[in-house]
PAKEZA-269806 format. One record per residue (C-alpha): residue number from 1; residue in three letters; x, y, z. Coordinates in nm, 4 decimals, always signed. Layout:
<marnus>
MARNU resi resn       px       py       pz
MARNU  NUM  Ala        X        Y        Z
...
</marnus>
This chain:
<marnus>
MARNU resi resn       px       py       pz
MARNU    1  Met  +1.9403  -0.3982  +0.5119
MARNU    2  Arg  +1.6777  -0.2247  +0.7254
MARNU    3  Leu  +1.4057  -0.0241  +0.5519
MARNU    4  Leu  +1.1093  +0.1491  +0.7154
MARNU    5  Ala  +0.7924  +0.2146  +0.5146
MARNU    6  Leu  +0.4954  +0.4288  +0.6128
MARNU    7  Asp  +0.1696  +0.5364  +0.4551
MARNU    8  Thr  -0.1089  +0.7719  +0.5649
MARNU    9  Ala  -0.2572  +0.8720  +0.2277
MARNU   10  Thr  -0.6027  +0.7268  +0.2996
MARNU   11  Glu  -0.8036  +0.6479  +0.6119
MARNU   12  Ala  -0.5505  +0.3716  +0.6817
MARNU   13  Cys  -0.2304  +0.4277  +0.8780
MARNU   14  Ser  +0.0334  +0.1622  +0.8204
MARNU   15  Val  +0.4028  +0.1029  +0.8833
MARNU   16  Ala  +0.6302  -0.1821  +0.7822
MARNU   17  Leu  +0.9918  -0.2783  +0.8449
MARNU   18  Trp  +1.2174  -0.4855  +0.6210
MARNU   19  Gln  +1.5034  -0.6292  +0.8223
MARNU   20  Asp  +1.7505  -0.8682  +0.6629
MARNU   21  Gly  +1.4898  -1.0442  +0.4526
MARNU   22  Glu  +1.2073  -1.0471  +0.7068
MARNU   23  Met  +0.9111  -0.8114  +0.7284
MARNU   24  Leu  +0.7115  -0.6795  +1.0211
MARNU   25  Ala  +0.4051  -0.4608  +0.9676
MARNU   26  Arg  +0.1251  -0.2798  +1.1459
MARNU   27  Phe  -0.2000  -0.1489  +0.9992
MARNU   28  Glu  -0.4847  +0.0525  +1.1521
MARNU   29  His  -0.7936  +0.2349  +1.0335
MARNU   30  Ala  -0.7007  +0.5793  +1.1613
MARNU   31  Gly  -0.9724  +0.8047  +1.0224
MARNU   32  Arg  -0.8254  +1.1504  +1.0802
MARNU   33  Thr  -0.5903  +1.0562  +1.3637
MARNU   34  His  -0.2797  +0.9804  +1.1570
MARNU   35  Thr  -0.0788  +1.2537  +1.3266
MARNU   36  Gln  -0.1391  +1.1000  +1.6676
MARNU   37  Arg  -0.0892  +0.7385  +1.5594
MARNU   38  Leu  +0.2018  +0.7383  +1.3147
MARNU   39  Ala  +0.4972  +0.8039  +1.5462
MARNU   40  Pro  +0.3801  +0.5576  +1.8159
MARNU   41  Met  +0.3269  +0.2910  +1.5497
MARNU   42  Val  +0.6802  +0.3434  +1.4182
MARNU   43  Asp  +0.8267  +0.3289  +1.7692
MARNU   44  Ala  +0.6323  +0.0113  +1.8504
MARNU   45  Leu  +0.7395  -0.1573  +1.5277
MARNU   46  Leu  +1.1060  -0.0741  +1.5781
MARNU   47  Gly  +1.0797  -0.1966  +1.9365
MARNU   48  Glu  +0.9265  -0.5240  +1.8197
MARNU   49  Ala  +1.2131  -0.5676  +1.5734
MARNU   50  Gly  +1.4748  -0.4866  +1.8366
MARNU   51  Cys  +1.6310  -0.2012  +1.6444
MARNU   52  Thr  +1.6423  +0.1768  +1.6535
MARNU   53  Ala  +1.5752  +0.4439  +1.3938
MARNU   54  Ala  +1.9492  +0.5136  +1.3801
MARNU   55  Gln  +1.9993  +0.1646  +1.2343
MARNU   56  Leu  +1.7747  +0.2253  +0.9331
MARNU   57  Asp  +1.9326  +0.2172  +0.5877
MARNU   58  Gly  +1.6434  +0.3844  +0.4098
MARNU   59  Val  +1.2860  +0.5104  +0.4271
MARNU   60  Val  +0.9911  +0.4251  +0.1999
MARNU   61  Cys  +0.6913  +0.6555  +0.1846
MARNU   62  Gly  +0.3463  +0.6376  +0.0307
MARNU   63  Thr  +0.3205  +0.9589  -0.1697
MARNU   64  Gly  -0.0442  +0.9479  -0.2717
MARNU   65  Pro  -0.2694  +1.0175  -0.4415
MARNU   66  Gly  -0.5133  +1.0274  -0.1541
MARNU   67  Ser  -0.6161  +1.2662  +0.1189
MARNU   68  Phe  -0.4236  +1.5930  +0.0861
MARNU   69  Ala  -0.3645  +1.6133  +0.4616
MARNU   70  Gly  -0.2828  +1.2437  +0.4882
MARNU   71  Val  -0.0267  +1.2542  +0.2086
MARNU   72  Arg  +0.1461  +1.5537  +0.3673
MARNU   73  Ile  +0.1680  +1.3767  +0.7050
MARNU   74  Ala  +0.3553  +1.0761  +0.5659
MARNU   75  Val  +0.5793  +1.2753  +0.3334
MARNU   76  Gly  +0.6702  +1.5234  +0.6071
MARNU   77  Phe  +0.7474  +1.2467  +0.8570
MARNU   78  Ala  +0.9528  +1.0486  +0.6048
MARNU   79  Lys  +1.1528  +1.3510  +0.4901
MARNU   80  Gly  +1.2262  +1.4599  +0.8460
MARNU   81  Leu  +1.3382  +1.1121  +0.9457
MARNU   82  Ala  +1.5520  +1.0601  +0.6354
MARNU   83  Leu  +1.7173  +1.4002  +0.6741
MARNU   84  Ala  +1.7950  +1.3324  +1.0391
MARNU   85  Leu  +1.9456  +0.9938  +0.9540
MARNU   86  Asp  +2.1044  +1.1094  +0.6267
MARNU   87  Cys  +1.9573  +0.8063  +0.4501
MARNU   88  Pro  +1.7910  +0.7675  +0.1071
MARNU   89  Val  +1.4187  +0.7493  +0.0387
MARNU   90  Val  +1.1837  +0.5980  -0.2192
MARNU   91  Gly  +0.8280  +0.7205  -0.2794
MARNU   92  Val  +0.5580  +0.4746  -0.3841
MARNU   93  Ser  +0.2174  +0.5441  -0.5382
MARNU   94  Ser  -0.0920  +0.4644  -0.3339
MARNU   95  Leu  -0.2522  +0.3191  -0.6467
MARNU   96  Ala  +0.0477  +0.0913  -0.7012
MARNU   97  Met  +0.0243  -0.0237  -0.3389
MARNU   98  Leu  -0.3396  -0.1202  -0.3927
MARNU   99  Ala  -0.2447  -0.3112  -0.7060
MARNU  100  Gln  +0.0422  -0.4863  -0.5281
MARNU  101  Gly  -0.1908  -0.6069  -0.2554
MARNU  102  Ala  -0.4237  -0.7557  -0.5158
MARNU  103  Ile  -0.1345  -0.9139  -0.7073
MARNU  104  Glu  -0.0103  -1.0829  -0.3920
MARNU  105  Ala  -0.3605  -1.2256  -0.3540
MARNU  106  Gly  -0.3386  -1.3796  -0.7023
MARNU  107  Ala  -0.4386  -1.1041  -0.9481
MARNU  108  Glu  -0.2510  -1.0536  -1.2744
MARNU  109  Arg  -0.4055  -0.7222  -1.3785
MARNU  110  Val  -0.5527  -0.4662  -1.1412
MARNU  111  Leu  -0.7575  -0.1492  -1.1765
MARNU  112  Ser  -0.6923  +0.0656  -0.8695
MARNU  113  Ala  -0.9332  +0.3439  -0.7798
MARNU  114  Ile  -0.9328  +0.5705  -0.4734
MARNU  115  Asp  -1.2251  +0.7975  -0.3900
MARNU  116  Ala  -1.0896  +1.1479  -0.4557
MARNU  117  Arg  -1.4007  +1.3259  -0.3230
MARNU  118  Met  -1.5414  +1.6125  -0.5308
MARNU  119  Asp  -1.7176  +1.3437  -0.7424
MARNU  120  Glu  -1.3871  +1.2149  -0.8801
MARNU  121  Val  -1.1580  +0.9126  -0.8459
MARNU  122  Tyr  -0.7840  +0.8590  -0.8628
MARNU  123  Phe  -0.7407  +0.5772  -1.1124
MARNU  124  Gly  -0.4611  +0.3564  -1.2406
MARNU  125  Ala  -0.4141  +0.0308  -1.4344
MARNU  126  Phe  -0.1435  -0.2189  -1.3374
MARNU  127  Glu  -0.0159  -0.5648  -1.4215
MARNU  128  Ala  +0.2166  -0.8068  -1.2442
MARNU  129  Asp  +0.5682  -0.8046  -1.3887
MARNU  130  Glu  +0.8011  -1.1042  -1.4056
MARNU  131  Gly  +0.8928  -1.0575  -1.0409
MARNU  132  Gly  +0.5342  -1.0301  -0.9212
MARNU  133  Leu  +0.5455  -0.6539  -0.8687
MARNU  134  Ala  +0.2844  -0.4016  -0.9820
MARNU  135  Arg  +0.3809  -0.2267  -1.3057
MARNU  136  Ala  +0.1785  +0.0694  -1.4329
MARNU  137  Leu  +0.0223  +0.0254  -1.7761
MARNU  138  Ala  -0.0671  +0.3950  -1.8103
MARNU  139  Pro  -0.0178  +0.7174  -1.6136
MARNU  140  Ala  -0.2473  +0.7598  -1.3127
MARNU  141  Val  -0.5325  +1.0076  -1.3556
MARNU  142  Val  -0.7965  +1.1911  -1.1562
MARNU  143  Met  -1.1377  +1.2329  -1.3190
MARNU  144  Ala  -1.5088  +1.1773  -1.2825
MARNU  145  Pro  -1.5780  +0.8030  -1.2588
MARNU  146  Ala  -1.8107  +0.8173  -1.5591
MARNU  147  Gln  -1.5187  +0.9435  -1.7724
MARNU  148  Val  -1.2898  +0.6485  -1.6991
MARNU  149  Arg  -1.2199  +0.4345  -2.0058
MARNU  150  Val  -1.0041  +0.1202  -2.0086
MARNU  151  Asp  -0.9621  -0.0598  -2.3407
MARNU  152  Ile  -0.6643  -0.2724  -2.2361
MARNU  153  Pro  -0.7446  -0.6468  -2.2486
MARNU  154  Gly  -0.8239  -0.8093  -1.9151
MARNU  155  Pro  -0.9446  -0.9884  -1.7218
MARNU  156  Trp  -0.9160  -0.7431  -1.4319
MARNU  157  Gln  -0.9386  -0.7364  -1.0564
MARNU  158  Ala  -1.0629  -0.4052  -0.9158
MARNU  159  Ala  -0.9475  -0.2615  -0.5836
MARNU  160  Gly  -0.9888  +0.0516  -0.3769
MARNU  161  Ser  -1.2414  +0.2901  -0.2240
MARNU  162  Gly  -1.3263  +0.4367  -0.5649
MARNU  163  Trp  -1.4727  +0.1005  -0.6593
MARNU  164  Gly  -1.6473  +0.0872  -0.3262
MARNU  165  Arg  -1.8270  +0.4143  -0.3926
MARNU  166  Tyr  -1.8788  +0.4079  -0.7712
MARNU  167  Pro  -1.8878  +0.0413  -0.8852
MARNU  168  Glu  -2.1800  +0.0779  -1.1244
MARNU  169  Val  -2.0415  +0.4006  -1.2724
MARNU  170  Leu  -1.6859  +0.2740  -1.3249
MARNU  171  Arg  -1.7705  -0.0727  -1.4569
MARNU  172  Pro  -1.9166  +0.0343  -1.7981
MARNU  173  Gly  -1.5931  +0.2176  -1.8798
MARNU  174  Val  -1.3876  -0.1026  -1.8593
MARNU  175  Leu  -1.4088  -0.2807  -2.1936
MARNU  176  Ala  -1.2990  -0.6181  -2.0556
MARNU  177  Ala  -1.4117  -0.8607  -1.7894
MARNU  178  Ile  -1.3820  -0.7594  -1.4236
MARNU  179  Glu  -1.3556  -1.0788  -1.2223
MARNU  180  Ser  -1.3805  -0.9274  -0.8755
MARNU  181  Ile  -1.4164  -0.5946  -0.6954
MARNU  182  Asp  -1.2715  -0.5202  -0.3519
MARNU  183  Gly  -1.4131  -0.1810  -0.2647
MARNU  184  Leu  -1.2735  -0.1961  +0.0890
MARNU  185  Ala  -0.9075  -0.2385  -0.0086
MARNU  186  Leu  -0.6657  +0.0241  +0.1237
MARNU  187  Pro  -0.2972  +0.0909  +0.0536
MARNU  188  His  -0.0556  -0.0846  +0.2889
MARNU  189  Ala  +0.3026  +0.0064  +0.3800
MARNU  190  Ala  +0.4032  -0.3595  +0.3426
MARNU  191  Ala  +0.3168  -0.3396  -0.0281
MARNU  192  Ala  +0.5184  -0.0171  -0.0550
MARNU  193  Leu  +0.8202  -0.1969  +0.0896
MARNU  194  Arg  +0.8008  -0.4759  -0.1666
MARNU  195  Leu  +0.7768  -0.2254  -0.4500
MARNU  196  Ala  +1.0609  -0.0096  -0.3169
MARNU  197  Leu  +1.3087  -0.2853  -0.2317
MARNU  198  Pro  +1.4362  -0.3278  -0.5912
MARNU  199  Glu  +1.4994  +0.0474  -0.6078
MARNU  200  Phe  +1.7241  +0.0322  -0.3019
MARNU  201  Leu  +1.9032  -0.2797  -0.4231
MARNU  202  Ala  +1.9699  -0.1123  -0.7589
MARNU  203  Gly  +2.0990  +0.2062  -0.5958
MARNU  204  Arg  +1.8113  +0.4170  -0.7299
MARNU  205  Ala  +1.6855  +0.5531  -0.3956
MARNU  206  Gly  +1.7018  +0.9308  -0.3807
MARNU  207  Pro  +1.7703  +1.2054  -0.1277
MARNU  208  Ala  +1.5022  +1.3146  +0.1169
MARNU  209  Asp  +1.4697  +1.6549  -0.0493
MARNU  210  Ala  +1.3505  +1.4864  -0.3682
MARNU  211  Leu  +1.0496  +1.3217  -0.2016
MARNU  212  Thr  +0.7291  +1.4964  -0.3108
MARNU  213  Pro  +0.3550  +1.4260  -0.2790
MARNU  214  Ala  +0.1668  +1.2890  -0.5803
MARNU  215  Tyr  -0.1573  +1.4819  -0.5522
MARNU  216  Leu  -0.2628  +1.4492  -0.9219
MARNU  217  Arg  -0.4603  +1.7683  -0.8745
MARNU  218  Asp  -0.3378  +2.0913  -0.7228
MARNU  219  Lys  -0.6418  +2.2212  -0.5391
MARNU  220  Val  -0.7990  +2.0977  -0.2190
MARNU  221  Ala  -1.1543  +2.2193  -0.2712
MARNU  222  Leu  -1.3819  +2.3598  -0.5333
MARNU  223  Thr  -1.3995  +2.7354  -0.5588
MARNU  224  Leu  -1.7321  +2.8986  -0.4721
MARNU  225  Val  -1.8105  +2.9481  -0.8407
MARNU  226  Glu  -1.7324  +2.5825  -0.9175
MARNU  227  Gln  -1.9535  +2.4686  -0.6310
MARNU  228  Leu  -2.2437  +2.6757  -0.7624
MARNU  229  His  -2.2008  +2.5348  -1.1133
MARNU  230  Leu  -2.1831  +2.1808  -0.9751
MARNU  231  Arg  -2.5011  +2.2264  -0.7700
MARNU  232  Ala  -2.6801  +2.3797  -1.0679
MARNU  233  Gly  -2.5801  +2.0846  -1.2832
MARNU  234  Lys  -2.7048  +1.8332  -1.0266
MARNU  235  Ser  -3.0348  +2.0185  -0.9917
MARNU  236  Ala  -3.0849  +2.0257  -1.3676
MARNU  237  Ala  -3.0193  +1.6501  -1.3878
MARNU  238  Arg  -3.2983  +1.5646  -1.1426
</marnus>
């Protein structure tokens, strides 16, 4: 089985290929250059593996949450490729990818947080299942970091840019021990592949048309009125 995974939901751009039990992967900090980097990375990875896109059996895509533009880039690329090849797809959460990376480093329970801008974070809680894969303990949310509350027993490992930006704000909301914080962790397509593989093996991969972004919120920016209220609130707090 050959599966291609890709993710551009954050400042990272990553691709990974599962080929008959072996994995190849590439990862770059792309900033805002995902559009220019993604296709060449895919071509280079397939070339390294000695296969072509036509030989793929499925596509895995990071669906967010993350950057609105970044999520759309990966989802659009994955859908176009899967439609052209008439192959199935599986979407994987960016927060689950973060958790999977931490689990593979030895964590049992992970709090994933991605900086959502607008003074909010995307947040999710995960644990390792019997097979060592990230399993969500609650639905992912987007909210102000000071509003996050976790009363599930730990201990926890924390991962993601949300922890990098708001560690002292998020920590009091976790009512259990946090053993470590990796505020530089980013989602990786290799983790998406590991999470998606059981779905393909079980025949649960879906059609390309069913692949959708997981934004968690449906607006890109604050309205003018919301911005004014936010600024007034910050001024009053000083």
